[in-house]
Every structure is written in C-alpha cells, then in structure tokens.
C-alpha positions in Angstrom: 0.0 0.0 -0.1 0.9 3.6 -0.7 2.1 5.2 2.7 1.3 8.9 2.9 2.7 9.2 6.5 5.1 7.1 8.4 5.7 7.7 12.1 8.7 6.0 13.5 9.7 6.1 17.2 8.4 9.6 17.7 8.8 11.1 21.2 8.4 14.6 22.4 9.7 15.9 25.7 9.2 19.5 26.9 12.1 20.5 29.2 11.3 22.1 32.6 12.6 25.7 32.5 11.0 27.3 35.6 14.4 27.6 37.5 17.6 29.0 36.3 19.5 25.7 36.6 16.7 23.9 34.6 17.0 26.4 31.8 20.7 25.8 31.8 20.2 22.0 31.6 17.7 22.6 28.7 20.1 24.7 26.8 22.9 22.2 27.2 20.7 19.4 26.1 19.7 21.3 23.0 23.2 22.4 22.3 24.4 18.7 22.2 21.3 17.2 20.7 20.4 15.1 23.7 16.9 14.4 25.2 16.1 16.8 28.2 17.2 14.9 31.3 14.3 16.3 33.3 11.1 17.1 31.3 7.5 16.3 30.6 7.2 13.4 28.2 4.0 14.1 26.1 4.8 11.6 23.3 6.7 8.3 23.9 7.8 6.1 21.0 4.9 6.5 18.7 4.8 4.2 15.6 2.1 3.7 12.9 1.5 4.4 9.1 -1.3 6.1 7.4 -1.9 4.8 3.9 -3.5 6.4 0.9 -7.3 6.2 0.9 -7.4 5.3 4.7 -9.2 7.1 7.4 -7.6 6.9 10.8 -9.1 8.2 14.0 -6.9 9.3 16.9 -8.7 8.8 20.3 -7.8 9.2 24.0 -8.5 11.3 27.0 -7.7 15.0 27.4 -3.9 15.3 27.9 -3.1 11.9 26.3 -0.9 13.6 23.6 -3.2 13.6 20.6 -2.9 17.3 19.6 0.9 17.1 20.1 1.1 14.2 17.7 -0.8 16.1 15.1 1.4 19.1 15.5 4.4 16.9 15.0 2.9 15.5 11.9 2.2 18.9 10.4 5.6 20.3 11.3 4.3 22.8 13.9 6.7 21.3 16.5 9.7 19.0 16.1 9.9 15.7 17.8 12.6 15.2 20.3 13.4 11.8 18.8 12.2 9.7 16.0 11.0 10.8 12.6 8.0 11.6 10.5 7.9 11.0 6.8 5.1 12.7 4.9 4.4 12.2 1.2 1.3 14.2 0.6 -0.3 17.6 0.3 -1.7 18.3 3.7 -4.5 20.4 4.9 -4.8 20.7 8.6 -7.3 22.2 11.0 -5.6 22.0 14.4 -6.7 25.2 16.2 -9.4 27.8 15.8 -8.0 30.7 13.7 -4.8 29.0 12.9 -3.5 30.5 9.6 -5.9 33.4 9.8 -4.9 37.0 10.3 -7.4 38.5 12.8 -7.2 42.1 11.4 -7.8 41.0 7.8 -11.3 40.5 6.4 -12.6 36.9 5.9 -12.2 37.4 2.0 -8.6 38.4 2.4 -8.0 35.5 4.6 -9.6 33.0 2.2 -7.3 34.5 -0.6 -4.3 34.1 1.6 -5.0 30.7 3.0 -5.9 29.4 -0.5 -2.6 30.6 -1.8 -0.6 29.1 1.1 -2.4 25.7 0.2 -1.2 26.0 -3.4 -4.3 27.3 -5.1 -3.6 29.6 -8.1 -5.5 32.9 -8.5 -7.5 31.3 -11.5 -8.4 28.3 -9.5 -9.5 30.4 -6.5 -11.6 32.6 -8.8 -13.3 29.5 -10.2 -14.0 28.0 -6.9 -14.6 31.2 -4.8 -18.5 31.0 -5.1 -18.3 27.4 -3.8 -16.2 28.4 -0.8 -18.5 31.3 0.1 -21.5 29.0 -0.2 -20.0 26.4 1.9 -18.9 28.8 4.6 -22.4 30.5 4.5 -21.4 33.4 6.7 -23.1 36.1 4.5 -21.8 39.7 4.6 -19.4 38.8 7.5 -17.1 37.8 4.8 -16.0 41.3 4.4 -15.6 42.0 8.2 -12.3 41.2 10.1 -11.9 37.7 11.3 -11.4 39.0 14.8 -15.1 39.9 14.9 -16.1 36.3 14.0 -17.4 33.7 16.4 -15.6 30.5 16.8 -18.2 28.6 14.6 -17.7 31.2 11.9 -13.9 30.8 11.9 -14.4 27.0 11.5 -16.9 27.5 8.7 -14.4 29.7 6.8 -11.4 27.5 7.4 -13.2 24.2 6.4 -14.7 26.0 3.3 -11.2 26.7 2.0 -10.1 23.1 2.6 -13.1 21.8 0.5 -11.9 23.9 -2.5 -8.3 22.7 -2.2 -9.1 19.0 -1.8 -5.7 17.9 -0.2 -4.2 14.4 -0.4 -4.5 14.2 3.5 -7.0 16.0 5.7 -6.1 16.4 9.4 -8.6 17.8 11.8 -8.5 18.1 15.6 -11.9 18.3 17.1 -12.6 21.8 15.6 -15.8 20.6 13.8 -17.3 20.2 17.3 -17.5 24.0 17.5 -19.9 24.4 14.7 -23.6 24.2 14.8 -25.4 20.9 14.1 -26.4 21.7 10.5 -22.7 22.7 9.6 -21.3 19.5 11.4 -23.7 17.5 9.1 -22.6 19.4 6.0 -18.9 18.7 6.9 -19.4 15.0 7.5 -21.2 14.6 4.1 -18.3 16.4 2.4 -15.7 14.2 4.3 -17.6 11.0 3.3 -17.6 12.2 -0.4 -14.0 13.1 -0.1 -13.1 9.7 1.2 -15.1 8.0 -1.6 -13.0 9.9 -4.1 -9.7 8.6 -2.5 -8.9 11.1 0.1 -7.1 10.3 3.2 -8.3 11.4 6.7 -6.6 11.8 10.1 -9.2 12.7 12.7 -8.9 13.6 16.4 -12.3 13.3 18.1 -13.9 12.6 21.4 -17.0 11.3 19.8 -16.8 7.6 19.3 -19.9 7.7 17.1 -18.0 10.1 14.6 -14.9 8.1 14.7 -16.8 4.8 13.9 -18.7 6.6 11.2 -15.9 8.2 9.4 -12.8 6.0 10.2 -11.6 2.6 9.2 -8.7 2.5 11.7 -8.1 4.0 15.1 -5.1 4.8 17.3 -5.7 4.9 21.0 -3.2 7.3 22.7 -2.9 6.9 26.4 -0.3 8.9 28.4 1.8 9.7 25.4 2.0 6.1 24.0 0.0 4.0 21.6 -2.2 1.7 23.8 -4.0 0.1 20.8 -4.0 0.3 17.0 -6.2 -1.5 14.6 -9.7 -1.6 13.1 -11.8 1.1 14.4 -14.6 -1.0 16.2 -12.3 -3.1 18.5 -10.2 0.0 19.3 -13.0 2.2 20.1 -14.9 -0.5 22.0 -11.9 -1.2 24.2 -11.5 2.6 24.9 -15.2 2.9 25.8 -14.8 -0.1 28.1 -11.8 1.5 29.7 -13.9 4.6 30.3 -16.7 2.6 31.9 -14.2 1.1 34.4 -12.8 4.6 35.0 -16.4 6.0 35.5 -17.2 3.1 37.9 -14.2 4.0 40.1 -15.2 7.7 40.0 -18.8 6.7 41.0 -17.4 4.7 43.9 -15.4 7.6 45.2 -18.6 9.7 44.8 -20.6 7.2 46.7 -18.2 7.3 49.6 -19.1 11.1 49.8 -22.8 10.4 49.7 -25.3 8.0 51.4 -23.8 6.7 54.7 -20.6 8.6 54.1 -22.1 12.0 53.0 -20.8 15.1 54.5 -24.5 16.4 54.9 -26.3 12.9 54.8 -30.0 12.2 55.0 -30.6 9.9 57.9 -34.5 9.7 57.6 -37.1 10.4 55.1 -40.7 9.9 56.4 -43.9 10.4 54.7 -47.1 10.7 57.1 -45.5 8.2 59.6 -44.1 5.8 57.0 -40.2 5.8 56.7 -38.4 5.1 53.5 -37.9 1.5 52.9 -41.2 0.4 54.6 -44.6 -0.3 53.0 -45.7 2.0 50.1 -48.3 4.4 51.5 -51.6 5.0 49.8 -53.4 8.4 50.1 -56.7 9.7 48.7 -57.0 12.9 46.6 -57.1 15.8 48.9 -55.3 14.1 51.9 -52.6 16.0 53.7 -48.9 14.8 53.3 -46.7 15.3 56.2 -42.9 15.0 55.4 -39.9 14.7 57.8 -36.4 15.0 56.7 -33.6 14.4 59.1 -30.1 15.4 58.2 -26.6 14.9 59.7 -24.4 18.0 59.6 -20.7 17.2 60.2 -19.8 20.9 61.1 -23.0 21.3 63.2 -24.2 24.1 61.0 -27.9 24.0 60.0 -28.1 22.4 56.5 -30.6 23.2 53.6 -33.4 20.8 52.9 -35.1 20.2 49.5 -38.4 18.2 49.2 -40.1 17.5 46.0 -42.7 15.3 44.4 -42.3 13.6 40.9 -44.4 11.3 38.8 -43.5 7.6 38.4 -41.8 8.4 35.0 -39.6 11.1 36.7 -41.6 14.1 35.7 -41.3 16.9 38.3 -44.7 17.9 39.9 -43.5 20.2 42.7 -40.5 21.1 44.8 -39.5 23.4 47.7 -36.2 24.6 49.1 -36.1 25.5 52.7 -33.7 28.4 52.3 -36.0 30.0 49.7 -38.9 30.0 52.1 -37.0 31.1 55.2 -37.6 27.6 56.9 -34.9 26.6 59.5 -34.5 23.0 60.7 -35.0 22.0 64.4 -31.8 20.8 66.1 -32.5 17.4 67.6 -29.1 16.8 69.0 -25.4 17.6 68.2 -25.0 17.4 64.4 -28.6 16.3 63.8 -31.3 18.4 62.2 -34.9 17.9 61.2 -37.2 19.6 58.8 -41.0 19.1 58.9 -43.5 20.4 56.4 -47.1 19.6 55.4 -48.6 19.6 51.9 -52.2 20.4 52.6 -55.2 19.1 50.6 -52.9 17.6 47.9 -55.1 17.5 44.7 -52.7 15.5 42.5 -54.6 13.0 40.3 -54.6 9.3 41.0 -51.4 7.4 40.1 -48.0 6.4 41.3 -45.6 9.2 42.6 -42.2 9.5 44.4 -41.2 11.7 47.2 -37.6 13.0 47.0 -35.5 14.4 49.7 -32.2 16.2 49.2 -29.6 17.6 51.6 -27.5 20.6 50.8 -24.7 22.5 52.6 -25.6 25.5 54.6 -24.9 27.8 51.8 -27.3 26.0 49.5 -24.6 25.5 46.9 -24.1 21.8 46.5 -26.4 18.7 46.9 -24.7 16.1 49.0 -27.3 13.3 49.5 -30.6 12.1 48.2 -33.4 9.8 49.3 -36.6 8.7 47.5 -39.7 6.8 48.4 -42.8 6.0 46.4 -46.3 6.4 47.3 -49.8 6.1 45.6 -52.7 8.5 45.2 -56.0 6.7 44.8 -59.3 7.8 43.5 -61.9 7.5 40.7 -61.8 10.5 38.3 -61.7 10.9 34.5 -59.8 14.1 34.8 -56.5 14.3 32.8 -53.1 15.7 33.7 -51.2 15.9 37.0 -53.3 18.0 39.3 -56.9 19.2 40.0 -57.4 22.8 39.4 -60.4 24.4 41.0 -62.9 25.3 38.4 -66.5 26.1 37.6 -68.5 25.6 34.4 -70.1 29.0 33.5 -73.3 29.7 31.6 
C-alpha cells in the first residue's frame, strides 16, 4: 500500500525551565542534541502508518498527547526523537483561527489561505463561489476575522479546505465548535472526499463520529500507543476503559454520599411511613406530612429540599427550605430535622415519588438524596397531574 505518512519512534519531551538551573540544563541538552534529562514526556515512541485512501481516528482522554502528535505530523513542532515522513499535500485544522490574520477580512484570509495551500488565482476565482456558499457566513465575509465567532472561523477554514481537496486532511476536534447543520454538512463532504480517494486523520472525543468516518483507530494513552487496529475493536476497548474509570469515580462519589455523606440524610418519612417500609396510599385531597432528618458534620444548619415527581420522573412540585425562610429543628449535636405539610394535595390518582435532598448551609451543593414511592388513589376521569379548582359557567 502507498504510505502517505510514516511515524517512527516519535517522542516529544518538553524540558522544565521554571528555574535557572533547569533552563541551563535545557540549553545544554539542546546544544548537544540530547533528550532533556528532566522534562515532561508528552509523546513516547509512537509508531504507525497512514496509507493512501485510509481514514484513521486518533482517540484518547484529554492530555493523552493527541494534539501534540498532530502538531508533530504537520511540522508545527519538532519531535525530540524519531522521525516523521510525509508524502502528501496536507490540509490541517488544528486550532481555531490557525492560519488566519485576525485584522484581515474573511475574504482576504480566504485568498491568503488558498494561496498558502497551493491554489492559483485562477483556481481560486473559479472556486470562490463554492467556498462562500459552503462557509455560509453572509456579509461577514467582508468583516475582520477578529469579529467572528468560533463557529464562523471554523466555517471559513473548512470551506477553503473543501476547495483545495488535499491528499491528506487532518482535523483536531474543531468541527465540534460548529452548529449541528454545519457539522452534518462537513461530515457529508468528508464522506464524499473519502469515496474519491482522500485520506483522513481525525482527532475526536465522539466515538460515534470516529466509527462513522474512520476505518482504523489509534488509542493514545499517556503519550503512548495503547492500541491500534480496526476502528470498532479499538473504540470499544476505549469505551470499556472509560466505563471502568467511571465506575471508580462513581465509587469515590458514593463514599461522599449516602452513609458517608458530609450532609447525609438519615431519615425520610412520609405521613409516619419511613423510607424502605410499606408503600403508603393516600386519597386525593389528603394532607401529606414530610420529615427530613439530616446529619451535619460541622453542626451548622443544612438546607433541605423536598419534591414530588411522577413515576416516570416528571417533576410535579418542589420546595427549598432556604428559599422559604424555613430553618430546621436541632434534635441533638449534628442532627437536624425539617418538617412540612402539603395540605389538601390534589394531584390526580397514580404512582408518585417523594424525594428529599440535603445541601450544605450555603445551599450551593447537593450532598445526599433519598426517595420513596407512594400512591394517590381515587376515581376520576380528569386528565393531567393536578386538579385545578374550576366552575363551568353559563
């Protein structure tokens, strides 16, 4: 196969230069062509090929080294060791506004960028209408780029690329800035570009986009290639890794909630029935008495939240103690209780849930949550959630 890009043993180390002796060490390393003895290694022995007509997705968490790798590929930065061989006309969108002069108009920037990408004046004149139609920014094309939104900058940059049709297109998540209709337009263009033999190197956090557009995937983890191969096995392995990581984060979160919460709920009681007991049943128009007991680690009065939702999670009503000037009763050291009564509750028959939340004394953060279900009984043909008092008039 025809290799457009070959990456062999590429590493990138940024020397630490915060202190005078670190700057001296970095200078000596540079002078003698050595790797910095003490630095941040953002890329570590990267090896893979990109062949003509191939589409390769580069995936990994933030800080893994994806953007640094693309900058090495495009010559923006030089690798500390290893080499990159490129045999292609490249168009790259690595950063918003890259290659644009902010004080020039959009039209002037189109001419300049097209020229830098090898488009002649005649070719540009023939394709200018297509560029402007693809960008679709209207009269802003005559305004300085510094007045553009990030989405408009992406529109203009990608529009020029569509006119130049490079051998290799490299893009680093910038399409995520555009609105949904523009993203769809770009994806349609990329799919057509690939059908016509184009080669794509794409960085994205969207596994859907990577699976849709790419044949191969490279998973970069902490500066190294963790996995390379067909797109589906690699992206599925990456998603599985994320699930394990999310589970660990959730475990840490659980330790800060429930029994270990800083402001944890110790009891949620509805009309004498405690959470975990039998499911209470009430008739339309009954009063509902709620008790919410909260443990406060610093012995400051917490904020309580009580709400009612339908069985499908649709909110019906909720109140926050702080907003209504309600303060809890102190039962003992670190223990507080809120009591409130919903009078003549006219919600229509069905299954509902009572939810209680505990917040810090400033009312800024939710620390714990409890929930219990209950039923409202009755015979009625009314529709909706609640009964509104009404009269039929002549």
